[in-house]
PDBQT receptor file of N, H, CA, C and O in Angstrom, charges set to zero:
ATOM      1  N   MET A   1     -37.682 180.091 144.215  1.00  0.00    +0.000 N 
ATOM      2  CA  MET A   1     -36.919 180.726 145.379  1.00  0.00    +0.000 C 
ATOM      3  C   MET A   1     -37.760 181.095 146.419  1.00  0.00    +0.000 C 
ATOM      4  O   MET A   1     -38.783 181.701 146.103  1.00  0.00    +0.000 OA
ATOM      5  N   SER A   2     -37.594 180.908 147.357  1.00  0.00    +0.000 N 
ATOM      6  H   SER A   2     -36.762 180.415 147.614  1.00  0.00    +0.000 HD
ATOM      7  CA  SER A   2     -37.970 181.051 148.799  1.00  0.00    +0.000 C 
ATOM      8  C   SER A   2     -38.130 182.562 149.183  1.00  0.00    +0.000 C 
ATOM      9  O   SER A   2     -37.308 183.419 148.861  1.00  0.00    +0.000 OA
ATOM     10  N   SER A   3     -39.398 182.830 149.981  1.00  0.00    +0.000 N 
ATOM     11  H   SER A   3     -40.067 182.134 150.242  1.00  0.00    +0.000 HD
ATOM     12  CA  SER A   3     -39.498 184.545 150.080  1.00  0.00    +0.000 C 
ATOM     13  C   SER A   3     -38.838 184.552 151.557  1.00  0.00    +0.000 C 
ATOM     14  O   SER A   3     -39.447 185.278 152.343  1.00  0.00    +0.000 OA
ATOM     15  N   ALA A   4     -37.819 183.949 152.035  1.00  0.00    +0.000 N 
ATOM     16  H   ALA A   4     -37.324 183.359 151.397  1.00  0.00    +0.000 HD
ATOM     17  CA  ALA A   4     -37.432 184.083 153.424  1.00  0.00    +0.000 C 
ATOM     18  C   ALA A   4     -37.096 185.673 153.573  1.00  0.00    +0.000 C 
ATOM     19  O   ALA A   4     -36.601 186.480 152.786  1.00  0.00    +0.000 OA
ATOM     20  N   SER A   5     -37.539 185.776 154.818  1.00  0.00    +0.000 N 
ATOM     21  H   SER A   5     -37.941 185.120 155.457  1.00  0.00    +0.000 HD
ATOM     22  CA  SER A   5     -36.830 187.072 155.350  1.00  0.00    +0.000 C 
ATOM     23  C   SER A   5     -35.304 187.105 155.777  1.00  0.00    +0.000 C 
ATOM     24  O   SER A   5     -34.713 186.085 156.131  1.00  0.00    +0.000 OA
ATOM     25  N   VAL A   6     -34.791 188.186 155.725  1.00  0.00    +0.000 N 
ATOM     26  H   VAL A   6     -35.270 189.015 155.437  1.00  0.00    +0.000 HD
ATOM     27  CA  VAL A   6     -33.441 188.273 156.023  1.00  0.00    +0.000 C 
ATOM     28  C   VAL A   6     -32.935 188.891 157.159  1.00  0.00    +0.000 C 
ATOM     29  O   VAL A   6     -33.116 190.103 157.276  1.00  0.00    +0.000 OA
ATOM     30  N   ARG A   7     -32.326 188.272 158.027  1.00  0.00    +0.000 N 
ATOM     31  H   ARG A   7     -32.178 187.288 157.932  1.00  0.00    +0.000 HD
ATOM     32  CA  ARG A   7     -31.655 188.536 159.532  1.00  0.00    +0.000 C 
ATOM     33  C   ARG A   7     -30.290 188.831 159.268  1.00  0.00    +0.000 C 
ATOM     34  O   ARG A   7     -29.679 188.418 158.283  1.00  0.00    +0.000 OA
ATOM     35  N   HIS A   8     -29.813 189.568 160.186  1.00  0.00    +0.000 N 
ATOM     36  H   HIS A   8     -30.310 189.902 160.987  1.00  0.00    +0.000 HD
ATOM     37  CA  HIS A   8     -28.265 189.798 159.934  1.00  0.00    +0.000 C 
ATOM     38  C   HIS A   8     -27.564 189.425 161.070  1.00  0.00    +0.000 C 
ATOM     39  O   HIS A   8     -27.499 189.979 162.167  1.00  0.00    +0.000 OA
ATOM     40  N   ARG A   9     -26.937 188.190 160.568  1.00  0.00    +0.000 N 
ATOM     41  H   ARG A   9     -26.990 187.740 159.676  1.00  0.00    +0.000 HD
ATOM     42  CA  ARG A   9     -26.255 187.287 161.944  1.00  0.00    +0.000 C 
ATOM     43  C   ARG A   9     -26.117 186.155 160.881  1.00  0.00    +0.000 C 
ATOM     44  O   ARG A   9     -26.961 185.951 160.009  1.00  0.00    +0.000 OA
ATOM     45  N   ALA A  10     -24.671 185.254 161.082  1.00  0.00    +0.000 N 
ATOM     46  H   ALA A  10     -23.985 185.420 161.791  1.00  0.00    +0.000 HD
ATOM     47  CA  ALA A  10     -24.813 183.750 160.511  1.00  0.00    +0.000 C 
ATOM     48  C   ALA A  10     -23.874 183.068 161.675  1.00  0.00    +0.000 C 
ATOM     49  O   ALA A  10     -22.813 183.439 162.178  1.00  0.00    +0.000 OA
ATOM     50  N   SER A  11     -24.636 182.015 161.874  1.00  0.00    +0.000 N 
ATOM     51  H   SER A  11     -25.497 181.714 161.465  1.00  0.00    +0.000 HD
ATOM     52  CA  SER A  11     -23.707 181.024 162.710  1.00  0.00    +0.000 C 
ATOM     53  C   SER A  11     -22.232 180.685 161.889  1.00  0.00    +0.000 C 
ATOM     54  O   SER A  11     -21.974 181.220 160.811  1.00  0.00    +0.000 OA
ATOM     55  N   ALA A  12     -21.503 179.920 162.422  1.00  0.00    +0.000 N 
ATOM     56  H   ALA A  12     -21.713 179.485 163.298  1.00  0.00    +0.000 HD
ATOM     57  CA  ALA A  12     -20.238 179.365 161.836  1.00  0.00    +0.000 C 
ATOM     58  C   ALA A  12     -20.735 178.181 161.056  1.00  0.00    +0.000 C 
ATOM     59  O   ALA A  12     -19.966 178.232 160.096  1.00  0.00    +0.000 OA
ATOM     60  N   PRO A  13     -21.334 177.387 160.889  1.00  0.00    +0.000 N 
ATOM     61  CA  PRO A  13     -21.702 176.294 160.096  1.00  0.00    +0.000 C 
ATOM     62  C   PRO A  13     -22.388 176.855 158.727  1.00  0.00    +0.000 C 
ATOM     63  O   PRO A  13     -22.110 176.349 157.640  1.00  0.00    +0.000 OA
ATOM     64  N   GLU A  14     -23.294 177.927 158.858  1.00  0.00    +0.000 N 
ATOM     65  H   GLU A  14     -23.520 178.338 159.742  1.00  0.00    +0.000 HD
ATOM     66  CA  GLU A  14     -23.933 178.292 157.659  1.00  0.00    +0.000 C 
ATOM     67  C   GLU A  14     -23.174 179.412 156.822  1.00  0.00    +0.000 C 
ATOM     68  O   GLU A  14     -23.576 179.745 155.707  1.00  0.00    +0.000 OA
ATOM     69  N   ARG A  15     -21.854 180.074 157.530  1.00  0.00    +0.000 N 
ATOM     70  H   ARG A  15     -21.527 179.803 158.436  1.00  0.00    +0.000 HD
ATOM     71  CA  ARG A  15     -20.832 180.612 156.789  1.00  0.00    +0.000 C 
ATOM     72  C   ARG A  15     -20.003 179.986 155.477  1.00  0.00    +0.000 C 
ATOM     73  O   ARG A  15     -19.225 180.534 154.696  1.00  0.00    +0.000 OA
ATOM     74  N   HIS A  16     -20.409 178.843 155.546  1.00  0.00    +0.000 N 
ATOM     75  H   HIS A  16     -21.041 178.398 156.181  1.00  0.00    +0.000 HD
ATOM     76  CA  HIS A  16     -19.510 178.075 154.341  1.00  0.00    +0.000 C 
ATOM     77  C   HIS A  16     -20.667 177.729 153.201  1.00  0.00    +0.000 C 
ATOM     78  O   HIS A  16     -20.365 177.170 152.147  1.00  0.00    +0.000 OA
ATOM     79  N   ARG A  17     -21.867 178.076 153.490  1.00  0.00    +0.000 N 
ATOM     80  H   ARG A  17     -22.112 178.530 154.347  1.00  0.00    +0.000 HD
ATOM     81  CA  ARG A  17     -22.815 177.855 152.494  1.00  0.00    +0.000 C 
ATOM     82  C   ARG A  17     -23.120 179.296 151.626  1.00  0.00    +0.000 C 
ATOM     83  O   ARG A  17     -22.908 180.304 152.300  1.00  0.00    +0.000 OA
ATOM     84  N   THR A  18     -23.482 179.484 150.543  1.00  0.00    +0.000 N 
ATOM     85  H   THR A  18     -23.655 178.665 149.995  1.00  0.00    +0.000 HD
ATOM     86  CA  THR A  18     -23.590 180.814 149.824  1.00  0.00    +0.000 C 
ATOM     87  C   THR A  18     -25.052 181.062 150.363  1.00  0.00    +0.000 C 
ATOM     88  O   THR A  18     -25.872 180.172 150.587  1.00  0.00    +0.000 OA
ATOM     89  N   VAL A  19     -25.272 182.620 150.561  1.00  0.00    +0.000 N 
ATOM     90  H   VAL A  19     -24.606 183.343 150.379  1.00  0.00    +0.000 HD
ATOM     91  CA  VAL A  19     -26.761 182.886 150.703  1.00  0.00    +0.000 C 
ATOM     92  C   VAL A  19     -27.741 182.211 149.961  1.00  0.00    +0.000 C 
ATOM     93  O   VAL A  19     -28.729 181.721 150.509  1.00  0.00    +0.000 OA
ATOM     94  N   ALA A  20     -27.559 182.156 148.866  1.00  0.00    +0.000 N 
ATOM     95  H   ALA A  20     -26.756 182.554 148.421  1.00  0.00    +0.000 HD
ATOM     96  CA  ALA A  20     -28.387 181.426 147.995  1.00  0.00    +0.000 C 
ATOM     97  C   ALA A  20     -28.780 180.100 148.244  1.00  0.00    +0.000 C 
ATOM     98  O   ALA A  20     -29.942 179.695 148.212  1.00  0.00    +0.000 OA
ATOM     99  N   GLU A  21     -27.682 179.374 148.515  1.00  0.00    +0.000 N 
ATOM    100  H   GLU A  21     -26.738 179.703 148.540  1.00  0.00    +0.000 HD
ATOM    101  CA  GLU A  21     -28.175 178.087 148.941  1.00  0.00    +0.000 C 
ATOM    102  C   GLU A  21     -28.622 177.945 150.614  1.00  0.00    +0.000 C 
ATOM    103  O   GLU A  21     -29.030 176.881 151.079  1.00  0.00    +0.000 OA
ATOM    104  N   ARG A  22     -28.486 179.088 151.346  1.00  0.00    +0.000 N 
ATOM    105  H   ARG A  22     -28.155 179.952 150.968  1.00  0.00    +0.000 HD
ATOM    106  CA  ARG A  22     -29.088 179.058 152.708  1.00  0.00    +0.000 C 
ATOM    107  C   ARG A  22     -30.632 179.181 152.473  1.00  0.00    +0.000 C 
ATOM    108  O   ARG A  22     -31.541 178.702 153.151  1.00  0.00    +0.000 OA
ATOM    109  N   ILE A  23     -30.714 180.144 151.047  1.00  0.00    +0.000 N 
ATOM    110  H   ILE A  23     -29.976 180.534 150.496  1.00  0.00    +0.000 HD
ATOM    111  CA  ILE A  23     -32.295 180.825 151.266  1.00  0.00    +0.000 C 
ATOM    112  C   ILE A  23     -33.043 179.270 150.583  1.00  0.00    +0.000 C 
ATOM    113  O   ILE A  23     -33.993 178.744 151.162  1.00  0.00    +0.000 OA
ATOM    114  N   ALA A  24     -32.566 178.802 149.562  1.00  0.00    +0.000 N 
ATOM    115  H   ALA A  24     -31.794 179.229 149.091  1.00  0.00    +0.000 HD
ATOM    116  CA  ALA A  24     -33.110 177.361 148.992  1.00  0.00    +0.000 C 
ATOM    117  C   ALA A  24     -33.389 176.388 149.752  1.00  0.00    +0.000 C 
ATOM    118  O   ALA A  24     -34.305 175.629 149.434  1.00  0.00    +0.000 OA
ATOM    119  N   THR A  25     -32.663 176.194 150.923  1.00  0.00    +0.000 N 
ATOM    120  H   THR A  25     -31.919 176.810 151.181  1.00  0.00    +0.000 HD
ATOM    121  CA  THR A  25     -32.553 174.768 151.646  1.00  0.00    +0.000 C 
ATOM    122  C   THR A  25     -33.424 175.349 153.137  1.00  0.00    +0.000 C 
ATOM    123  O   THR A  25     -33.786 174.482 153.932  1.00  0.00    +0.000 OA
ATOM    124  N   SER A  26     -33.693 176.675 153.417  1.00  0.00    +0.000 N 
ATOM    125  H   SER A  26     -33.399 177.379 152.771  1.00  0.00    +0.000 HD
ATOM    126  CA  SER A  26     -34.356 177.163 154.477  1.00  0.00    +0.000 C 
ATOM    127  C   SER A  26     -35.739 176.294 154.818  1.00  0.00    +0.000 C 
ATOM    128  O   SER A  26     -36.611 175.999 154.000  1.00  0.00    +0.000 OA
ATOM    129  N   ASP A  27     -35.715 175.959 156.249  1.00  0.00    +0.000 N 
ATOM    130  H   ASP A  27     -35.007 176.199 156.913  1.00  0.00    +0.000 HD
ATOM    131  CA  ASP A  27     -37.106 175.582 156.343  1.00  0.00    +0.000 C 
ATOM    132  C   ASP A  27     -38.126 176.072 157.084  1.00  0.00    +0.000 C 
ATOM    133  O   ASP A  27     -39.293 175.722 157.264  1.00  0.00    +0.000 OA
ATOM    134  N   SER A  28     -37.168 177.315 157.636  1.00  0.00    +0.000 N 
ATOM    135  H   SER A  28     -36.221 177.599 157.490  1.00  0.00    +0.000 HD
ATOM    136  CA  SER A  28     -38.104 178.508 158.039  1.00  0.00    +0.000 C 
ATOM    137  C   SER A  28     -37.880 179.926 157.230  1.00  0.00    +0.000 C 
ATOM    138  O   SER A  28     -37.123 180.016 156.264  1.00  0.00    +0.000 OA
ATOM    139  N   ASN A  29     -38.625 180.986 157.751  1.00  0.00    +0.000 N 
ATOM    140  H   ASN A  29     -39.240 180.913 158.536  1.00  0.00    +0.000 HD
ATOM    141  CA  ASN A  29     -38.458 182.143 156.694  1.00  0.00    +0.000 C 
ATOM    142  C   ASN A  29     -37.421 182.936 157.143  1.00  0.00    +0.000 C 
ATOM    143  O   ASN A  29     -37.449 184.108 156.766  1.00  0.00    +0.000 OA
ATOM    144  N   VAL A  30     -36.548 182.600 157.829  1.00  0.00    +0.000 N 
ATOM    145  H   VAL A  30     -36.525 181.648 158.136  1.00  0.00    +0.000 HD
ATOM    146  CA  VAL A  30     -35.186 183.225 158.727  1.00  0.00    +0.000 C 
ATOM    147  C   VAL A  30     -34.042 182.889 157.780  1.00  0.00    +0.000 C 
ATOM    148  O   VAL A  30     -33.710 181.703 157.765  1.00  0.00    +0.000 OA
ATOM    149  N   VAL A  31     -33.380 183.737 156.981  1.00  0.00    +0.000 N 
ATOM    150  H   VAL A  31     -33.650 184.699 156.993  1.00  0.00    +0.000 HD
ATOM    151  CA  VAL A  31     -32.000 183.377 156.892  1.00  0.00    +0.000 C 
ATOM    152  C   VAL A  31     -30.916 184.259 157.375  1.00  0.00    +0.000 C 
ATOM    153  O   VAL A  31     -30.824 185.375 156.864  1.00  0.00    +0.000 OA
ATOM    154  N   HIS A  32     -30.048 183.883 158.337  1.00  0.00    +0.000 N 
ATOM    155  H   HIS A  32     -30.123 182.976 158.752  1.00  0.00    +0.000 HD
ATOM    156  CA  HIS A  32     -28.889 184.570 159.010  1.00  0.00    +0.000 C 
ATOM    157  C   HIS A  32     -28.003 185.263 157.830  1.00  0.00    +0.000 C 
ATOM    158  O   HIS A  32     -27.727 184.491 156.912  1.00  0.00    +0.000 OA
ATOM    159  N   VAL A  33     -27.629 186.278 157.736  1.00  0.00    +0.000 N 
ATOM    160  H   VAL A  33     -27.853 186.905 158.482  1.00  0.00    +0.000 HD
ATOM    161  CA  VAL A  33     -26.382 186.665 156.816  1.00  0.00    +0.000 C 
ATOM    162  C   VAL A  33     -25.285 187.490 157.402  1.00  0.00    +0.000 C 
ATOM    163  O   VAL A  33     -25.681 188.168 158.350  1.00  0.00    +0.000 OA
ATOM    164  N   THR A  34     -24.119 187.617 157.134  1.00  0.00    +0.000 N 
ATOM    165  H   THR A  34     -23.798 187.066 156.364  1.00  0.00    +0.000 HD
ATOM    166  CA  THR A  34     -23.073 188.620 157.741  1.00  0.00    +0.000 C 
ATOM    167  C   THR A  34     -23.069 189.897 157.023  1.00  0.00    +0.000 C 
ATOM    168  O   THR A  34     -23.467 190.052 155.869  1.00  0.00    +0.000 OA
ATOM    169  N   SER A  35     -22.590 190.800 157.791  1.00  0.00    +0.000 N 
ATOM    170  H   SER A  35     -22.266 190.675 158.729  1.00  0.00    +0.000 HD
ATOM    171  CA  SER A  35     -22.263 192.162 157.187  1.00  0.00    +0.000 C 
ATOM    172  C   SER A  35     -22.001 192.280 155.807  1.00  0.00    +0.000 C 
ATOM    173  O   SER A  35     -22.609 192.976 154.994  1.00  0.00    +0.000 OA
ATOM    174  N   LEU A  36     -20.810 191.358 155.574  1.00  0.00    +0.000 N 
ATOM    175  H   LEU A  36     -20.316 190.793 156.234  1.00  0.00    +0.000 HD
ATOM    176  CA  LEU A  36     -20.261 191.358 154.386  1.00  0.00    +0.000 C 
ATOM    177  C   LEU A  36     -21.352 191.112 153.161  1.00  0.00    +0.000 C 
ATOM    178  O   LEU A  36     -21.581 191.816 152.177  1.00  0.00    +0.000 OA
ATOM    179  N   GLU A  37     -21.879 189.991 153.533  1.00  0.00    +0.000 N 
ATOM    180  H   GLU A  37     -21.693 189.419 154.332  1.00  0.00    +0.000 HD
ATOM    181  CA  GLU A  37     -23.165 189.460 152.693  1.00  0.00    +0.000 C 
ATOM    182  C   GLU A  37     -23.801 190.435 152.442  1.00  0.00    +0.000 C 
ATOM    183  O   GLU A  37     -23.967 190.644 151.241  1.00  0.00    +0.000 OA
ATOM    184  N   VAL A  38     -24.223 191.114 153.113  1.00  0.00    +0.000 N 
ATOM    185  H   VAL A  38     -24.088 190.944 154.090  1.00  0.00    +0.000 HD
ATOM    186  CA  VAL A  38     -25.366 192.469 153.048  1.00  0.00    +0.000 C 
ATOM    187  C   VAL A  38     -24.388 193.574 152.055  1.00  0.00    +0.000 C 
ATOM    188  O   VAL A  38     -24.777 193.749 150.901  1.00  0.00    +0.000 OA
ATOM    189  N   GLU A  39     -23.601 194.029 152.350  1.00  0.00    +0.000 N 
ATOM    190  H   GLU A  39     -23.285 193.887 153.288  1.00  0.00    +0.000 HD
ATOM    191  CA  GLU A  39     -22.680 194.794 151.511  1.00  0.00    +0.000 C 
ATOM    192  C   GLU A  39     -22.579 194.508 149.960  1.00  0.00    +0.000 C 
ATOM    193  O   GLU A  39     -22.824 195.281 149.035  1.00  0.00    +0.000 OA
ATOM    194  N   ALA A  40     -22.125 193.111 149.916  1.00  0.00    +0.000 N 
ATOM    195  H   ALA A  40     -21.926 192.483 150.668  1.00  0.00    +0.000 HD
ATOM    196  CA  ALA A  40     -21.922 192.608 148.425  1.00  0.00    +0.000 C 
ATOM    197  C   ALA A  40     -23.471 192.512 147.763  1.00  0.00    +0.000 C 
ATOM    198  O   ALA A  40     -23.623 192.361 146.551  1.00  0.00    +0.000 OA
ATOM    199  N   ALA A  41     -24.482 192.605 148.600  1.00  0.00    +0.000 N 
ATOM    200  H   ALA A  41     -24.359 192.728 149.585  1.00  0.00    +0.000 HD
ATOM    201  CA  ALA A  41     -25.680 192.568 147.861  1.00  0.00    +0.000 C 
ATOM    202  C   ALA A  41     -26.023 194.021 147.513  1.00  0.00    +0.000 C 
ATOM    203  O   ALA A  41     -26.945 194.218 146.722  1.00  0.00    +0.000 OA
ATOM    204  N   LYS A  42     -25.462 194.887 147.955  1.00  0.00    +0.000 N 
ATOM    205  H   LYS A  42     -24.713 194.727 148.597  1.00  0.00    +0.000 HD
ATOM    206  CA  LYS A  42     -25.585 196.112 147.509  1.00  0.00    +0.000 C 
ATOM    207  C   LYS A  42     -24.928 196.404 146.397  1.00  0.00    +0.000 C 
ATOM    208  O   LYS A  42     -25.418 197.015 145.447  1.00  0.00    +0.000 OA
ATOM    209  N   LEU A  43     -23.813 195.989 146.466  1.00  0.00    +0.000 N 
ATOM    210  H   LEU A  43     -23.415 195.493 147.238  1.00  0.00    +0.000 HD
ATOM    211  CA  LEU A  43     -22.650 196.318 145.231  1.00  0.00    +0.000 C 
ATOM    212  C   LEU A  43     -23.245 195.930 144.315  1.00  0.00    +0.000 C 
ATOM    213  O   LEU A  43     -23.235 196.577 143.268  1.00  0.00    +0.000 OA
ATOM    214  N   ARG A  44     -24.239 194.254 144.487  1.00  0.00    +0.000 N 
ATOM    215  H   ARG A  44     -24.247 193.729 145.338  1.00  0.00    +0.000 HD
ATOM    216  CA  ARG A  44     -24.695 193.658 143.334  1.00  0.00    +0.000 C 
ATOM    217  C   ARG A  44     -25.709 194.412 142.788  1.00  0.00    +0.000 C 
ATOM    218  O   ARG A  44     -25.865 194.327 141.570  1.00  0.00    +0.000 OA
ATOM    219  N   LEU A  45     -26.526 195.224 143.509  1.00  0.00    +0.000 N 
ATOM    220  H   LEU A  45     -26.400 195.293 144.498  1.00  0.00    +0.000 HD
ATOM    221  CA  LEU A  45     -27.782 196.216 143.138  1.00  0.00    +0.000 C 
ATOM    222  C   LEU A  45     -27.000 197.674 142.190  1.00  0.00    +0.000 C 
ATOM    223  O   LEU A  45     -27.536 198.212 141.222  1.00  0.00    +0.000 OA
ATOM    224  N   VAL A  46     -25.980 197.972 142.639  1.00  0.00    +0.000 N 
ATOM    225  H   VAL A  46     -25.544 197.535 143.425  1.00  0.00    +0.000 HD
ATOM    226  CA  VAL A  46     -25.463 199.203 141.975  1.00  0.00    +0.000 C 
ATOM    227  C   VAL A  46     -24.735 198.521 140.320  1.00  0.00    +0.000 C 
ATOM    228  O   VAL A  46     -24.760 199.105 139.236  1.00  0.00    +0.000 OA
ATOM    229  N   THR A  47     -24.172 197.224 140.604  1.00  0.00    +0.000 N 
ATOM    230  H   THR A  47     -24.152 196.750 141.484  1.00  0.00    +0.000 HD
ATOM    231  CA  THR A  47     -23.580 196.811 139.230  1.00  0.00    +0.000 C 
ATOM    232  C   THR A  47     -24.790 196.330 138.320  1.00  0.00    +0.000 C 
ATOM    233  O   THR A  47     -24.716 196.521 137.106  1.00  0.00    +0.000 OA
ATOM    234  N   ASP A  48     -25.899 195.713 138.872  1.00  0.00    +0.000 N 
ATOM    235  H   ASP A  48     -25.959 195.558 139.858  1.00  0.00    +0.000 HD
ATOM    236  CA  ASP A  48     -27.175 195.596 138.003  1.00  0.00    +0.000 C 
ATOM    237  C   ASP A  48     -27.509 196.598 137.382  1.00  0.00    +0.000 C 
ATOM    238  O   ASP A  48     -27.639 196.667 136.160  1.00  0.00    +0.000 OA
ATOM    239  N   ARG A  49     -27.687 197.512 138.217  1.00  0.00    +0.000 N 
ATOM    240  H   ARG A  49     -27.582 197.456 139.210  1.00  0.00    +0.000 HD
ATOM    241  CA  ARG A  49     -28.410 198.912 137.819  1.00  0.00    +0.000 C 
ATOM    242  C   ARG A  49     -27.268 199.635 136.428  1.00  0.00    +0.000 C 
ATOM    243  O   ARG A  49     -27.724 199.938 135.325  1.00  0.00    +0.000 OA
ATOM    244  N   LYS A  50     -26.283 199.743 136.676  1.00  0.00    +0.000 N 
ATOM    245  H   LYS A  50     -25.912 199.498 137.572  1.00  0.00    +0.000 HD
ATOM    246  CA  LYS A  50     -25.596 200.100 135.679  1.00  0.00    +0.000 C 
ATOM    247  C   LYS A  50     -25.407 199.244 134.385  1.00  0.00    +0.000 C 
ATOM    248  O   LYS A  50     -25.086 199.784 133.326  1.00  0.00    +0.000 OA
ATOM    249  N   GLN A  51     -25.612 197.905 134.493  1.00  0.00    +0.000 N 
ATOM    250  H   GLN A  51     -25.873 197.467 135.353  1.00  0.00    +0.000 HD
ATOM    251  CA  GLN A  51     -25.491 197.187 133.606  1.00  0.00    +0.000 C 
ATOM    252  C   GLN A  51     -27.005 197.102 132.735  1.00  0.00    +0.000 C 
ATOM    253  O   GLN A  51     -27.212 196.426 131.727  1.00  0.00    +0.000 OA
ATOM    254  N   GLY A  52     -27.886 197.913 133.380  1.00  0.00    +0.000 N 
ATOM    255  H   GLY A  52     -27.719 198.462 134.199  1.00  0.00    +0.000 HD
ATOM    256  CA  GLY A  52     -29.279 197.758 132.799  1.00  0.00    +0.000 C 
ATOM    257  C   GLY A  52     -30.051 196.351 132.889  1.00  0.00    +0.000 C 
ATOM    258  O   GLY A  52     -30.727 195.864 131.984  1.00  0.00    +0.000 OA
ATOM    259  N   ARG A  53     -29.819 195.795 134.156  1.00  0.00    +0.000 N 
ATOM    260  H   ARG A  53     -29.270 196.192 134.891  1.00  0.00    +0.000 HD
ATOM    261  CA  ARG A  53     -30.109 194.513 134.543  1.00  0.00    +0.000 C 
ATOM    262  C   ARG A  53     -31.206 194.599 135.680  1.00  0.00    +0.000 C 
ATOM    263  O   ARG A  53     -31.234 195.632 136.349  1.00  0.00    +0.000 OA
ATOM    264  N   GLU A  54     -32.080 193.622 135.938  1.00  0.00    +0.000 N 
ATOM    265  H   GLU A  54     -32.058 192.783 135.394  1.00  0.00    +0.000 HD
ATOM    266  CA  GLU A  54     -32.907 193.848 137.264  1.00  0.00    +0.000 C 
ATOM    267  C   GLU A  54     -32.408 193.188 138.151  1.00  0.00    +0.000 C 
ATOM    268  O   GLU A  54     -31.907 192.276 137.493  1.00  0.00    +0.000 OA
ATOM    269  N   SER A  55     -32.188 192.992 139.133  1.00  0.00    +0.000 N 
ATOM    270  H   SER A  55     -32.595 193.733 139.667  1.00  0.00    +0.000 HD
ATOM    271  CA  SER A  55     -31.365 192.433 140.296  1.00  0.00    +0.000 C 
ATOM    272  C   SER A  55     -32.529 191.336 140.978  1.00  0.00    +0.000 C 
ATOM    273  O   SER A  55     -33.653 191.765 141.236  1.00  0.00    +0.000 OA
ATOM    274  N   PRO A  56     -32.202 190.017 141.224  1.00  0.00    +0.000 N 
ATOM    275  CA  PRO A  56     -33.343 189.231 141.577  1.00  0.00    +0.000 C 
ATOM    276  C   PRO A  56     -33.733 189.689 142.790  1.00  0.00    +0.000 C 
ATOM    277  O   PRO A  56     -32.930 190.337 143.462  1.00  0.00    +0.000 OA
ATOM    278  N   LEU A  57     -35.099 189.412 143.289  1.00  0.00    +0.000 N 
ATOM    279  H   LEU A  57     -35.751 188.886 142.743  1.00  0.00    +0.000 HD
ATOM    280  CA  LEU A  57     -35.837 189.733 144.483  1.00  0.00    +0.000 C 
ATOM    281  C   LEU A  57     -34.711 189.483 145.843  1.00  0.00    +0.000 C 
ATOM    282  O   LEU A  57     -34.361 190.420 146.560  1.00  0.00    +0.000 OA
ATOM    283  N   TRP A  58     -34.262 188.150 146.028  1.00  0.00    +0.000 N 
ATOM    284  H   TRP A  58     -34.546 187.388 145.446  1.00  0.00    +0.000 HD
ATOM    285  CA  TRP A  58     -33.554 187.831 146.937  1.00  0.00    +0.000 C 
ATOM    286  C   TRP A  58     -32.169 188.449 146.885  1.00  0.00    +0.000 C 
ATOM    287  O   TRP A  58     -31.291 188.023 147.636  1.00  0.00    +0.000 OA
ATOM    288  N   VAL A  59     -31.978 189.263 146.180  1.00  0.00    +0.000 N 
ATOM    289  H   VAL A  59     -32.692 189.609 145.570  1.00  0.00    +0.000 HD
ATOM    290  CA  VAL A  59     -30.681 190.483 146.219  1.00  0.00    +0.000 C 
ATOM    291  C   VAL A  59     -31.134 191.648 146.666  1.00  0.00    +0.000 C 
ATOM    292  O   VAL A  59     -30.479 192.355 147.432  1.00  0.00    +0.000 OA
ATOM    293  N   ARG A  60     -32.300 191.949 146.222  1.00  0.00    +0.000 N 
ATOM    294  H   ARG A  60     -32.832 191.375 145.599  1.00  0.00    +0.000 HD
ATOM    295  CA  ARG A  60     -32.859 193.211 146.770  1.00  0.00    +0.000 C 
ATOM    296  C   ARG A  60     -33.293 193.062 148.232  1.00  0.00    +0.000 C 
ATOM    297  O   ARG A  60     -33.054 194.050 148.926  1.00  0.00    +0.000 OA
ATOM    298  N   LYS A  61     -33.870 192.044 148.824  1.00  0.00    +0.000 N 
ATOM    299  H   LYS A  61     -34.064 191.241 148.260  1.00  0.00    +0.000 HD
ATOM    300  CA  LYS A  61     -34.304 191.849 150.042  1.00  0.00    +0.000 C 
ATOM    301  C   LYS A  61     -32.666 191.731 151.086  1.00  0.00    +0.000 C 
ATOM    302  O   LYS A  61     -32.585 192.141 152.244  1.00  0.00    +0.000 OA
ATOM    303  N   LEU A  62     -31.822 191.253 150.512  1.00  0.00    +0.000 N 
ATOM    304  H   LEU A  62     -31.887 190.920 149.572  1.00  0.00    +0.000 HD
ATOM    305  CA  LEU A  62     -30.753 190.977 151.527  1.00  0.00    +0.000 C 
ATOM    306  C   LEU A  62     -30.099 192.244 151.611  1.00  0.00    +0.000 C 
ATOM    307  O   LEU A  62     -29.800 192.720 152.705  1.00  0.00    +0.000 OA
ATOM    308  N   ALA A  63     -29.779 193.010 150.182  1.00  0.00    +0.000 N 
ATOM    309  H   ALA A  63     -30.023 192.623 149.293  1.00  0.00    +0.000 HD
ATOM    310  CA  ALA A  63     -29.296 194.670 150.376  1.00  0.00    +0.000 C 
ATOM    311  C   ALA A  63     -30.034 195.380 151.126  1.00  0.00    +0.000 C 
ATOM    312  O   ALA A  63     -29.419 196.305 151.656  1.00  0.00    +0.000 OA
ATOM    313  N   ALA A  64     -31.387 195.290 151.441  1.00  0.00    +0.000 N 
ATOM    314  H   ALA A  64     -31.886 194.538 151.010  1.00  0.00    +0.000 HD
ATOM    315  CA  ALA A  64     -32.129 195.913 152.510  1.00  0.00    +0.000 C 
ATOM    316  C   ALA A  64     -32.108 195.373 154.074  1.00  0.00    +0.000 C 
ATOM    317  O   ALA A  64     -32.873 195.756 154.959  1.00  0.00    +0.000 OA
ATOM    318  N   ALA A  65     -31.082 194.419 154.203  1.00  0.00    +0.000 N 
ATOM    319  H   ALA A  65     -30.460 194.108 153.485  1.00  0.00    +0.000 HD
ATOM    320  CA  ALA A  65     -31.247 193.851 155.699  1.00  0.00    +0.000 C 
ATOM    321  C   ALA A  65     -30.556 194.924 156.648  1.00  0.00    +0.000 C 
ATOM    322  O   ALA A  65     -29.545 195.590 156.422  1.00  0.00    +0.000 OA
ATOM    323  N   LYS A  66     -31.502 194.911 157.951  1.00  0.00    +0.000 N 
ATOM    324  H   LYS A  66     -32.323 194.370 158.135  1.00  0.00    +0.000 HD
ATOM    325  CA  LYS A  66     -30.733 195.683 158.779  1.00  0.00    +0.000 C 
ATOM    326  C   LYS A  66     -29.865 194.889 159.839  1.00  0.00    +0.000 C 
ATOM    327  O   LYS A  66     -29.656 193.680 159.739  1.00  0.00    +0.000 OA
ATOM    328  N   ASP A  67     -29.443 195.581 160.730  1.00  0.00    +0.000 N 
ATOM    329  H   ASP A  67     -29.613 196.563 160.811  1.00  0.00    +0.000 HD
ATOM    330  CA  ASP A  67     -28.351 195.145 161.711  1.00  0.00    +0.000 C 
ATOM    331  C   ASP A  67     -29.377 194.650 162.949  1.00  0.00    +0.000 C 
ATOM    332  O   ASP A  67     -28.910 194.201 163.996  1.00  0.00    +0.000 OA
TER     333      ASP A  67
């Protein structure tokens, strides 16, 4: 998995691929995301914590993304 930084915003073509796909295929250290994807990552953190699971690093970074 790439250690790409997360930027808040996605262009139209990128929205059709998942965040994980965009991270895996990124040629740079920047992956643009939507606010919905950030909120989904935050929900995943809560769900993982309640189920006693550790969230993947990319999900933790995505949940921490700022506007």
